[in-house]
N, C-alpha and C positions, 0 to 999 in steps of 0.2 A: 436494193432497188438500184443504188448508186454503185455498188459493185460491178453490177451486170452491165449497165452502160458502160462504165470505165472500161473494162476488160475488152468490148467491140471498139470503142473508139481507141484504146492503145493499138491494137490490132489492125486497123485502117490508118492509121496516121492522123487521127483526130485528136483534140484535144477537150477537156470535158470542165464546162465551169458550172458550179452549184449554185442556185439564186434563190434562197428561200422566199415565198411570197406569201401575202395576206389574201385568200382566195375569196373572201368577202368584199376585200376593197373594190370601191367602185371604179377606179382609175386603173383595176390590173391591166386591161388590153392596153393601155397607153404605156404603161411601165414594162410590159414585155416588149412591145414593140419598140420603146427607145433602147431596153436593155439590147436587143438581136442588133440595131444600128449602131449604138455605142459600141459594142464588144464586138461587132462584126461576126456575129455567130452563123453559123451553116443552116442550125435548126434547133428546135425545142423539142425536148421528151415531156409530155405533159403527163402528171400524174393525178389522181384523185385527191381532192373534188374539182381543181381545176379543168381536169381533162373532160369533166362532164356538165362544164356550163355552156349552154347554146351560145349565149351571147357573146362569151368570151372565143368560142370557135369560130363563129360567124365574122369576128371582129379581126381576127388573126386571117381568117381567109382572104376577106377583103383587103387585107393589108400583104398578101402574098407572102407571108411570114410560113415557111415549110416546119412542119410539125407532125409528132407523131402522138397519138392519146395512147394511155392505159386506161381502159375503163371496166367496168362492171355489167355484162351483159348475158343475156343466155343464148344469143346466136347474133350473127354478124348483122351489124344495125344497118350496113350499106345507104348509109348517108351521105355518100361521097367524100367523109374525111379520113383520112388513114388511121387505123388503131389497132391494138393487140385488145382483146376482149377476154374477161374472167367468167366462167358461169358460175357464180356465186349461188345461184337459185338450186342447180344440181348438186351442188355439195353439201348446201343446208338442206336438202331433202335427205340425204344419203344420212346425215348426221341423225336427224329426226327419225329416220325409219330405222337406225339401230337403236336409237334410246326405246321405241315403239317396241321392236322385235324381242327386248330384254324384258319386256311387260309394263313397262312405264306408260299409263294412261293419262297422268295429270304432270305434264311438262311445261315448265315456265320457259320463258322468252324474253332476254333482254336484249333489248335494241342499242344498235350502236349510232354514230351521229345522224342526223336526219339530212344533213348537208352532203351526205354520200350516197350513189345509188347503190352500194354493196349493201347498205342497213335494208332497204327496201326488197333487194333480190333474196338475201338469207332471210328475213321474215315470209317471203312469199314461197320460199321452200320449206320451210317449217310449216305454214299454213297448209298447203299443198299434200304435205305428208298426212297430216292429221285429217283431212279432208278425204284422204284416198284409202285410209285405214279406219272409217267409220268414226272417228273421234270428235267430237264437239268441240269448237274452239270456246275457251272460257279467258274473257278479255281480263278476268280479275289476275290470270296468269302471266299475262302480257305487261312489262315495265318499259317506259321510254328511258332514254339516256343517250350515253355517248362513249364512244370507244375507250373507255379509261377504266382502270383497276378501282379508282372511288365510287363512280357510276357502277360498276359490277359489284362492290362490297354493299353500297344502299340500297342497289335491286334487290339483293339477295337477301336480305334482312327484312324487305317489305314481303316478299313472297313466303319467307320462312315464318312470318308473322301471322299466316292465313290460318284458319281454324283445319282448313282441310287443304294444307300445305302441299306443293308439289313434290312427287318422289325424284323427279330428275331436273335440271335447269341446264338451257342451251344458252350461253353467252355468244355473242355475235362476235366476237374475236377472244384471242386466250387472254388477252389483259383482264377482261371483263370476267371471264371464267375464274381467272385466278384470284379477283375480287370475291365471285360468289365462294371459292374454296377457303378463302380467309373468313369470312361472316360463318360459315359452316364451322370452322374449327372453331371461331369464337363462342358459338352457342353449343359447342360439343357435340355435334352432329357428325357421325361416322361417316366418310366418304370411302368407298362407295356404297357401303353396306345400307344406309339409311337415306342417303341421296347420290343420285349420278350426278355429274357434271361433266358437260361439254364445252369446247370452245372452237377458235377456227382461225386457222391460218398458219399453224406450226411455229410458232415463233418462239424464242427462249423461255419464255413464260411456261409453254406447255411441257417442255423437258425440265424445268428446274423445278417446278412445282411437285408437292408429295400429298396425295399420289399423282403422278404426271399425268396431264390431262389427254384424255381424247378430244380429237380436232380435225380440221381438215387440211392436207397438206398442200400449202399454196405455194408453187416452185417461183418466188418472187424474183431472184436472181435471174431465172430462165426467160420469166417473161420480159424482164428489162432487157436482156440480150437480144430477145427477137425484134422488141422495140427498137432497140438502137440500129441494127442491123436491117430492120425495114425502113426506118428513115435516113442511114446512109445509102440503102442501096437505091433509093427513090433521087436522091442528089445526084448519084453517080449516073443514074440512067436520064436523068433532065440532062445534064451536062453533055451528055453523050447522044442527045437528040432521041434516045429511046423511048416509047412507051412506057407510062408508070404502071406496075400491077396494082389492079385494084381490090384484088382480095385480101380480106382480113383476116387473121390467124386467132384461133381461139383456145383458151386452157380452160381445163374443168379441174379444180383443186380434187385430192383423193383423202377420201376416209383413213384416219389412223386411229387405230383403238389400243387406248394403254388403260393405265390402274383406275381412272376416275370414273369408270361407266363398270355397272354390273346388273345381273338379273334382279328385278326389283323383290324384296322381300316384304310381307304384309304382318309377318311378328315383329315385336319392338326389337332393337338390339341392345345388347347389354355392352355399355360404354367401354371401348377398347377391347373387347373380346372377339370381335370380327377377324378373320384371318386376311391378312393383307395380300391382295394380288400383286404379283411381280409386274410393273410394267413393261411393256414391250418398248423396244427402242424405236 
């Protein structure tokens, strides 16, 4: 994200200041207003979960602080605040559909952080795909958690302990999915022969795991570049007395199939006997 914003700032004659924030702080709006004033910032690029807090957005707008949001949404929110939106629901639907088309009916789902809109959108894509394919939703296969490796590991252990355990698990991001993979390895479960695993975001976790993870490629750097270009463009148009473009741009992550997912097998696997698939790049 930072690399994408920085590349635009450099090419446009702007500097970039990174400011870590506690998104749960009750004084966050005041902190950002003071930051803009003290550092004489031209504007802010807001990432989730800050970018998805209505009270914060209202406070910044009221203080006339220029900003651009990066948010999770299936369509342009058209709410009067500029944003770049990512259709997590559509990509999660594609991942779940991929697993269903491989023959999986019992598909576990591990949630990300509840404070992120992307968690709800990704879950919605999972639920919608099951519904469209006539597969009943089993609440025992849905586990709350956060966007962490440890929560992926714990959630997977819970799912794999079920009497009728899932044949596939969809982790809400690659870090969660890597935790699922570690749990499967610790239980001697062959991936993908006995268990298919999918993640989301196409992070380094997805490529460095063995087998490499099926995921959704989220062009984070490109999204960040577009956000910075929109913010700087709006600032320049306002300075020139030109109307600001109210149209928001959207992105949809792309399904990437790798070696962690395969056709569902009904016969028990012999430990270590399954042929490994060569992961895609």
